[in-house]
C-alpha positions in Angstrom: 0.0 -0.1 0.0 2.7 2.3 0.9 4.1 2.8 -3.1 0.3 3.7 -4.0 0.2 6.3 -1.4 3.1 7.7 -2.8 1.9 7.7 -6.0 -1.5 9.7 -4.9 0.1 11.9 -2.7 2.7 12.7 -5.9 -0.6 13.5 -8.0 -1.7 15.6 -5.4 1.1 17.9 -5.1 1.6 18.0 -9.1 -2.3 18.7 -9.7 -2.2 21.8 -6.6 1.1 22.8 -8.5 -0.7 23.3 -11.5 -4.0 24.7 -10.4 -1.3 27.7 -8.5 0.3 28.1 -11.6 -2.9 28.9 -13.5 -4.0 31.4 -10.5 -0.7 33.1 -10.6 -1.0 33.4 -14.1 -4.3 34.8 -14.4 -3.9 37.3 -11.3 -1.0 38.9 -13.2 -2.9 39.1 -16.4 -6.1 40.6 -14.4 -3.5 43.4 -12.4 -1.8 44.1 -15.8 -3.8 47.3 -17.4 -1.4 46.8 -20.7 -2.3 43.2 -21.3 -4.5 42.4 -24.1 -7.6 40.8 -23.3 -7.9 37.2 -24.7 -11.0 37.3 -27.4 -14.0 35.8 -27.1 -15.4 33.1 -29.4 -17.7 35.4 -31.0 -15.2 37.9 -31.5 -13.0 35.1 -33.0 -15.7 34.3 -35.2 -16.1 38.0 -36.2 -12.2 38.2 -37.0 -12.4 35.1 -39.3 -15.4 36.5 -41.2 -13.8 39.9 -41.4 -10.9 38.2 -43.2 -13.1 36.0 -45.2 -14.7 39.3 -46.6 -10.9 41.0 -47.0 -9.7 38.3 -49.0 -12.9 37.9 -51.3 -12.2 41.5 -52.4 -9.6 40.4 -54.9 -11.0 39.2 -58.0 -11.3 35.1 -57.9 -10.7 33.0 -61.2 -13.2 30.5 -59.4 -16.3 32.6 -61.2 -14.3 33.1 -64.3 -14.0 29.1 -64.8 -17.5 28.2 -63.6 -19.3 30.6 -66.0 -17.2 29.6 -69.0 -17.9 25.9 -68.3 -21.8 26.5 -67.9 -21.3 28.4 -70.9 -20.2 25.7 -73.2 -22.7 23.6 -71.6 -25.3 25.5 -72.0 -24.8 26.4 -75.6 -23.7 23.1 -76.9 -20.4 24.2 -78.6 -16.9 25.9 -77.0 -17.1 29.7 -76.6 -14.5 30.2 -79.3 -16.8 29.0 -82.0 -19.5 31.9 -80.9 -20.7 33.9 -83.6 -18.4 36.9 -83.8 -19.4 40.0 -82.5 -19.5 42.7 -85.0 -22.7 42.9 -87.4 -22.4 41.8 -90.9 -22.7 44.3 -93.7 -26.2 46.0 -94.7 -27.3 44.5 -97.5 -28.1 47.0 -100.5 -31.2 45.1 -101.4 -32.6 45.6 -98.0 -35.1 48.1 -97.4 -33.5 51.1 -95.8 -30.4 49.7 -95.5 -31.4 47.2 -92.8 -28.8 44.9 -91.5 -29.9 41.2 -92.5 -28.3 38.3 -90.1 -27.1 35.4 -91.3 -28.3 33.2 -89.1 -31.3 33.6 -86.5 -29.9 35.3 -83.0 -30.0 32.2 -80.5 -31.0 32.9 -76.8 -29.5 30.0 -75.2 -26.1 31.9 -74.0 -25.1 32.3 -70.1 -26.2 35.7 -70.2 -29.7 35.3 -72.2 -32.5 36.5 -70.1 -34.1 33.3 -70.6 -31.6 30.9 -69.6 -30.8 27.3 -71.1 -33.4 25.7 -72.4 -34.9 22.2 -70.5 -33.9 19.3 -72.8 -37.1 18.6 -74.3 -36.8 22.0 -75.8 -39.4 23.7 -74.1 -39.4 26.4 -71.5 -36.4 28.1 -70.5 -34.8 27.5 -67.0 -32.4 30.1 -65.5 -28.8 28.0 -64.6 -27.0 28.4 -61.4 -24.1 30.2 -63.3 -26.9 33.2 -64.1 -28.1 33.2 -60.3 -24.7 33.5 -59.4 -23.2 35.9 -61.5 -21.1 38.2 -59.9 -20.6 36.8 -56.8 -17.6 36.7 -54.3 -16.5 33.1 -53.8 -15.4 32.8 -50.5 -13.1 30.4 -48.0 -11.6 29.3 -51.0 -14.2 27.4 -52.3 -13.6 25.7 -55.3 -15.9 23.7 -58.2 -16.5 20.1 -58.0 -15.5 17.9 -61.0 -18.8 15.8 -60.7 -18.6 13.3 -63.4 -21.8 11.3 -62.4 -23.9 14.5 -62.5 -26.4 15.0 -65.3 -27.5 18.5 -64.6 -24.6 20.6 -64.2 -26.7 23.7 -65.1 -29.3 23.5 -62.7 -27.0 21.8 -59.4 -23.6 22.3 -58.9 -21.3 21.8 -55.8 -18.2 23.5 -54.3 -15.8 22.5 -51.9 -13.3 24.0 -49.3 -10.8 22.3 -47.0 -9.9 25.8 -45.7 -12.9 26.5 -43.3 -15.4 25.1 -41.0 -18.8 24.8 -41.7 -20.3 27.4 -39.6 -18.2 30.1 -41.3 -18.4 28.7 -44.5 -22.5 28.8 -44.4 -22.2 32.1 -42.9 -19.8 33.8 -45.9 -22.3 32.1 -48.5 -25.4 34.4 -46.8 -23.6 37.3 -46.6 -22.3 36.9 -50.4 -25.8 36.1 -51.7 -27.3 39.4 -49.6 -24.8 41.4 -51.5 -25.6 40.3 -54.8 -29.7 41.3 -53.9 -30.8 37.5 -52.4 -33.4 37.9 -49.7 -32.7 34.9 -47.7 -34.9 32.6 -45.9 -33.1 30.1 -43.6 -34.5 26.5 -42.9 -31.6 25.4 -40.4 -27.9 26.9 -40.0 -26.7 25.2 -43.1 -29.8 25.3 -45.2 -31.5 28.1 -46.9 -33.1 29.4 -49.9 -32.3 32.8 -52.0 -34.6 34.5 -54.0 -34.4 37.7 -56.2 -34.9 39.2 -59.6 -32.8 36.7 -61.3 -34.7 33.7 -60.1 -34.5 31.2 -56.9 -31.8 29.5 -55.8 -31.6 26.6 -52.9 -28.0 26.2 -50.6 -27.2 23.1 -48.4 -24.0 23.1 -46.7 -22.5 19.7 -45.9 -20.4 19.9 -43.0 -18.1 16.2 -44.4 -18.7 15.1 -48.5 -17.5 11.8 -46.9 -20.8 11.7 -45.1 -22.7 13.1 -47.8 -21.1 10.7 -50.6 -24.1 8.3 -50.5 -26.6 10.7 -52.3 -23.5 12.5 -53.9 -21.1 9.7 -55.7 -19.3 12.2 -57.5 -18.1 13.7 -53.9 -15.9 10.2 -53.1 -12.7 11.6 -54.2 -12.8 14.7 -52.4 -10.0 15.3 -49.3 -11.3 14.3 -45.9 -13.6 16.9 -43.8 -14.0 18.6 -47.0 -16.8 21.1 -46.6 -19.3 20.9 -49.6 -21.7 24.1 -50.9 -24.5 22.5 -52.8 -26.4 24.9 -55.1 -29.5 23.9 -56.7 -31.5 26.4 -59.6 -34.8 26.5 -58.5 -36.6 28.7 -61.3 
């Protein structure tokens, strides 16, 4: 029993020493008026959000790449083959020198008001690229190359491993509001945005591996990837 008693007393003195050391440090910080106070959890979150906004001021190549890919899918051809922007010469035989285009204008480009047409060629639908045009992508979000998806014009995903899910969701809400969306929250990570462009549903997944059962294209993402799923609802 004696060795056990020695161990218990040794543990007791070590614990008391630790508590005394921490108490002395606390008293020292409290008595020093020049000491910088420790930030609270809310203050740390605000600082991280401010850092995100500061980094978002620089133009990101992500949006340009995403919009170009969406435009190519919507038009069914590469952008390099688009019709020239200069109008054809006026036809002398047309009344009043009216310009007669050789081909009718198309309305399925990324900037067309009606958006891309449905596979059946019926009513046009607004693409995600049109709904998020002009947004500052926060938190180092990058497009997810989902080769299994068949509706990339209407449903896309972005992922990041640099920020926690709470900050990603909050930053997306702020940046969508900045381009004119009214946000309606379903929960902390799911919300919908409505603007003159249309309606956009946003779901932020905390871990791509957990959501991969319903999204096979996310299986190859890095561990602990936060995924922002965007769906056009108009």
